[in-house]
Structures are given as structure tokens and as C-alpha cells.
N, C-alpha and C positions, 0 to 999 in steps of 0.2 A: 505493500500500500503506499504510495506515493503521498509527497506533499500536496502536490497539485491537483492529486484526486481530492484529497480532503478538502481544499481549498474550493474547488468547484461545487462540490457536494454542499458545502456550506452558502455557496454563492446562488446556486439553484434555491436554497430554503430561504435565502435574503430577497430573492426577486419574487417568490410566491408571497413572501410575508409582504413586501413592500406593495403587491398587487392588492391583496384582501384588505391592505390597511385603507390605500388609495382609493381604489374601486369599490370596496366594500361601502363606503359612505354613497357614493354613486348608485348603488344598487339598492340603499335604502331610501333614498330621494326618489328614485324611479317606484318603487313600490307605493310611496306616499301617493303618486298620482292618482293609486286606487283607494287606498286606505286612510287618507289624511286630507286630501285634498276636497273641497266642496264645490267649486265652480272653476271657471276657466282664468279668472284671476289668479286664485291659487297656484294653478298648474302653471301658471305663466310664471310665477316666482319660483315655483321648485325648478323649472327648466334653468332660468337664469342663475341659480345658486351653482350649478354645475354645467352650464352651457360652456363656458371658456375651457375647461378643464377634463371633463369625462373621456374624451377620446384619448387624450394626453396620458390618462391615467391606465387605460388600456394597453398601451405602450410596454407596461410592466409584464403583462399577460404574453405578449409576443416574444419578450426579452426572456421569460421564464422558457418558453415552448422551444425557441430557439437555442437557449443555452444547453437546455436538456438534449437537444438534437445534437450538437456541436461537440459537446462535453462526454456525454454518455449515450452515444447512439442506440445500443442495444437496451436501455431502459427505456428510450424514447419509443423503439421500435415495439417492443412489447406491450407497453401502457398504450399508446395511440392503436395499436392494431386490437388489442385484447379490448378495450374499453371504446372501439367505434363508434357505436350507436348512441352511445351516451355523450360521447364528444361531439358526435354530430349535432345533437341537440343543443349542447353548448355553443358550435360554432352557427349553427341557425338562429339561435336567439341572440348573439352577437350581433350578426348581420342585420337581424330584423330591428333589434334595439336601434343600433346606429342610424337605419334606414328611417326609422319612427321619429327620431329627433329631430330630423331633416324635413320629412314628408308633413309633419304636424302643422308646419309654419305655411305648407302650401294648398292646404285643403281649401276649397271655396264655400264649403258648408260648415257649421259647428259639428254635424256629425260625423262628417269626416276625419276633422280635427280630434275628435273624443275617441273615435277608432283607433288612431294610431297613439294616443295617449294611454288607452288602455293596453295597448299592446306594448308600452314601454314599462307598463306596472308589471304585467306578465312575464315578461322578457327578463325583467331584473330580478324576479324571483326564481327564474327557471336557473338562470347561470350558476348564482352561488347553491343552489340546492343540487343540482346536478356535479358540480367541481366538489361539493362536500361528499357526496354518494361516493365517488372516483377516489378521493384520497382516503377513507376509510376501507372502500373495498382493498386498496393497495396496502395498506398496512395488516389487515386481517387474514391475509393469506388468499392466493390465486392458483387456479390449476395450471400452472406452469410447465411445461416438458423440458427434456433435457436439452433442446435446441434453444430454450429461451421464448418458445411459440406459446402465448396465451389463448386458449380456447374457454373461455367462458359461459355458464348457462344462466339462466334467468336468476336462479337462488345463490350464485355467485355473485351477482349484482346486487339483488334485493335481498338485504337482510335486516333484522331490528338494527343493527348496529351502523350499516348504511343509511338507513331510513332516518335515524335520530341523527347521523352524521349531518345529512343534508339538511333538514329542519334547523338544526343549531346554527349552521353557518347561514343560512338565511335569516334567521332570527336575530343573531349577532349583527349581521350586515343592517337588517332595519333598525337595530337600536343605535348601531353607529349612525345610521343615517337622521335618525330623529335628534340626537345629538347634533349633527351638524346643521340641521334646520333651524335648532335653537340658537346655532352660533351664527348663522348668517342670515336668518330671516326674522324679521320683525311681524307683529301684527298676530290674527288669529291662529295663522300657521303653527307658529311658535308657541302659542298657549295650547292649540290641540295636541302638539308633538309632546308635551311635558304631563298632560293628562294620559296619554298613552303609555310613557316613560314609568309611570307610577304603577302600573298593573303588569307591565311587560320585563321589567326588570326582574320580579320575582317568579315570574314565569322562566326567564332565561336561567336563574339560579337552580330551578328545579331540572329544567333541562341538562344543565352541566352535571348535576350529581348523577343525574341516568347516563349521561355520556361517560362520565368516570367509570361508573359499575360497567357498562359494555366494553371499554377498553380493557378492564381486568380480563372479562371472560372472552373477547375475542379477539385479543392480541396478546403478544409475550412480553409486552413492555413493563409490566410491573414485576415479570420474573427476571428479565435481562438487564434490565435499566431502571431498578427500583428506587435508588436515591433520586435522580434526574426527573424520573416521570412523576413521584409524589411531589416532589418541588413544584413542577411546573402545572400539575393539577391544583395545587393550593394556590398558586399564583392567580391562576385562571378565575378562582372564586373569590380571591380577595380582592381581585383587580375588580370583579363585578359588583362587590359589595360596594367597596369605596365608591366606583362610579354612581352607583344608585343613592348612596347617601349624597353626594356631591350634587348631583342632577336633582332629586327629587326634595332634599331636606335644606341643602344650601342654596337651590336653585343656580349653581354657578355653570359654566356653559363650555370654558375652553378643558379645562380638566377632565370633565365628563366624556369628551369628544375623544381626548387624548387616550383616555382609560379604555373605552370602548373599542378604539382602534388597536390598542394593546393586547386586549383580549384575543382578535383576530390572529393577532401575532404569536400569541403564546400558544395558540391551538396548532398554527403552523409548526413552531418549535416543538412541540410535543412530538407532533407526528415524524419530524425528520429527527429528532434526537432517539425517537424508537426505534427507528429505521436503520440507523447509522451501525455499520457500515454498509447494509443492505441498500437497495434502491427499491426492488420488489420482492414481497414474500410470497414463496410457493409453499402451495400444501406439503409438497415433500422438499424438505430442506435441503437436500441435494441438487435442487433445482433452482434454487434462490438466487437471485442477482444481486452482486453486490459491487460497490463503486471499482474493485480491481477487474472484474470481467465483464464489467459494461461500459469502460470509458474508452475515450480514444487514446491515439499514442500520446507518448509525453511532449513530443513536437508540437503537436495540434493544441495542447493545453497550455504550451507555453507561449505560443503566439496569441492565443485567445487573451491569456492573462496581460499581454501586454495591450492589446485594443481596448480592453475593460479598462485600465488603469489610465489611458487617454481619454476614454469616451464617457464614462461614469460620473465624473466630476462636472463635465458640461451638461448631462442630463439633469442632474441633481441642481444644479444651479438655474438652468431654466425653468425647471417646474417651482421651483421656491419664487423666484421673480414672479412666474405666473400667476400663482396664489397670491402674492404682495399687491400686484397690480389690481386684482379683481377681489380684495378684501371688503369692500363697503358693503354694508348690510342692505339685503333688498327687503321693500316692505311689499306685504300682500293687503290684507286688508287691516285697517286699523282696530285696536281693541276697543270696544265699546264700552266705557265705564260705568 
């Protein structure tokens, strides 16, 4: 196991964590087109909250997938072929979500506009749901053969663990989006976001407890990575409790938003820490893919490292600048005293 293989495994995890933090609140905003907005002015405010940044945030997904392809081609091949149907749904949802943002503004009728806005809400749920299912299935064991080929059936994809994982990621994204609404939007939307957080936070805590139990039964994380698994699970719960207290009791905005995003990062960290040094867990331990037998050549990893060192700082500076430029609050409806 080389240092570069470890570095790139960690980098893949960082890219997925960055994607769920940044695109997580975009998904949460999108779901609010259905579950929080009451009229066209609300939906316009929600769109303006993420309009300048949502497509840039999706770059993290492209980077994560591209990095897996370049650094760990056998991991990419097994994952994207074995979970083809689920990833196809994710891809279609990404396409229709992007199209919906553009088409909603071009419709000549209110009915046409509302159709595309409902599609934004639906696809914003489907993407984190199916990604949550894929990641939990990936760590719980899949039917991989000696050649690294994955041929999964329906019940390899759909288990209590994967369903809870999908719902958990979607719910975390929605809570993250509600916190972003409180941070970026003034008016009734912000008030309703707080009202929803009051009952969604305890629901999320219950879901996290169930998820931790299923991690124990469906993975070997507690057996092979006992200390780090327990620490991260506790951090997920503690982060949620503190975010709940600050958002609902203290009615703060920035810290709850950071904490809800941190919870998503901690879930990604839990999955990658439990996987290491594996990348795909097979039902037969002899067929499990790890970073040694799934990685590219040392030369490829070396060249990629140089490219990342040059390109990543520029990307980060641009995104930080973009958020700073569009930091001004958006007003939907004024709150009636």
C-alpha cells in the first residue's frame, strides 16, 4: 500500500464530503419547492438563494466521479456497472433538475412553471436518496466475483439498511436546506423553516439512532474499526443535538447551518473510515476490492497529484468568492406582526 494510494482514497472521500455539504443544502432548497413554498414568490426566493451557485456545487460530484475513474478505475468499474440502474436514476434526476431550473423561467403559463418547479422538488429528493442507498449498499457487502464484476439483484440493492440510508441522507439534506433558508432568506419562508426544524430535528435524531443500529448489523465497522466508528457515530449525534439547540432554542443561523453540513460530512467520514483500505466490500471476503488492487499506476497517481495541487486552490477561491458576492439576504414575503 503506497502513500499516494492512501492520499487519493482520502481525496475521494473529501470530494464526496464537499459535494454533500455544498449540494446538500441545494437539495434541501429544492425539496422546499414542494414542502415549504406556498406561492410563486416563495419559489422565486428559493431559486434566488441557490441560483448563482447550484451548478458550481455539482462540480464536486463530477470531480468525485472523475477522481474515482482516474485513481481507482476498478472501483469505478465495479460500482458504476453493478449499480447501473440506480446511478441511471441519479443521472436522469441531475439532468432534469438542471433543465427544470432553466425551463421554469421560460414557461408562458403558471401551470407550466409549477410543473418544472415540482420536478425540481422531486429530483432534489431522488438524488440524495439513491446516493444514500448506493453508499450504504457499497459498505454492507455486494456479490462481487473473482474478476471484480458486480452482479446484484433487487434485494442486494434494497435492504432495511439501504432504505434507511437513503431516507437519512435526504432528511439531512432537507434539514441542511432549511438552515440555509434561515441564513439567506427573510420573511415567512424563514419563519416556516424554523417551524419545520422544531419537529424534524428529533425525527433526524431517531433516524440516526436507527442508522447506527443498522451499521452494527449490516457492516463490520464496529468489529474492525471499533474506536473510530464509535467516535464518529457519537459525533453525528452530538452535532445534531447542538444544531437543534442552537437553531430552535437560540434561533441562531450560521452555526446550525455549519453543523447540519458537518453532519453530512461525518456520515461520509464514517463510511470511508469503515471501508479503509477497502473500496468495495464483497460478500466473499476474498473478492473484496481494496485500494491496492483497484488503483491506477503510481505514475498516474503522481501526475494527478500535481494537477490537483495546481487546480484545487483556484477552484476553492472561486467558490468562496462566488458565495461572498451573492451573500445578500433575499426577501420573500414580509412577516405580518
